[in-house]
C-alpha positions in Angstrom: -28.8 23.0 -4.1 -28.7 19.3 -5.2 -25.6 17.2 -5.5 -25.5 15.7 -9.0 -22.2 13.7 -9.1 -22.9 10.7 -6.8 -21.5 8.1 -9.2 -18.3 10.0 -9.8 -18.0 10.7 -6.1 -18.3 7.0 -5.2 -15.7 6.2 -8.0 -13.3 8.7 -6.6 -13.8 7.4 -3.0 -13.4 3.7 -4.2 -10.2 4.6 -6.1 -8.8 6.4 -3.2 -9.6 3.5 -0.8 -7.9 1.0 -3.1 -4.9 3.3 -3.4 -4.5 3.6 0.3 -5.9 0.1 1.3 -3.8 -2.1 -0.9 -0.4 -0.8 0.2 -1.5 -0.8 3.9 -2.7 -4.4 3.6 0.6 -5.4 1.9 2.7 -3.6 4.6 0.6 -5.4 7.4 1.2 -8.8 5.8 5.0 -8.1 5.5 5.1 -6.8 9.1 3.3 -9.8 10.6 5.4 -12.2 8.6 8.6 -10.4 9.8 7.6 -10.4 13.4 6.8 -14.1 13.2 10.1 -14.9 11.6 12.0 -12.8 14.1 10.3 -14.7 16.9 11.4 -18.0 15.4 14.9 -17.0 14.3 16.1 -14.1 16.6 19.8 -14.6 15.6 19.0 -13.9 11.9 17.5 -10.5 12.4 19.8 -8.5 10.1 19.2 -11.0 7.3 15.5 -11.0 7.7 15.3 -7.2 7.9 17.3 -6.9 4.7 14.9 -9.4 2.9 11.9 -7.4 4.0 13.5 -4.1 3.1 13.5 -4.9 -0.6 9.8 -6.0 -0.4 8.9 -2.8 1.4 10.7 -0.8 -1.3 8.6 -2.6 -4.0 5.4 -1.8 -2.1 6.3 1.8 -1.8 7.2 2.1 -5.5 3.8 0.4 -6.4 1.9 2.8 -4.1 3.7 5.8 -5.5 2.8 4.6 -9.1 -0.8 4.2 -8.2 -1.0 7.7 -6.7 0.8 9.1 -9.7 -1.7 7.3 -12.0 -4.6 8.5 -9.9 -3.3 12.1 -10.2 -2.8 11.8 -13.9 -6.3 10.4 -14.5 -8.2 12.9 -12.4 -6.2 16.0 -13.1 -7.7 16.5 -16.6 
């Protein structure tokens, strides 16, 4: 038995890695920036958290849209 779909498999794996990797990278950037700002301005923690909350919401919506597009493209 020989596997024939190497190219398609690598495309699938690459798309999946991008789908998971991009939101994880963005979340890590937001988290490190938040921790840095909280260390500099501890009295402004509520304001900083609310500012990051909106950005996290945008990353989650972007990630959900990528997963939905991935499902739509590969479900046919």
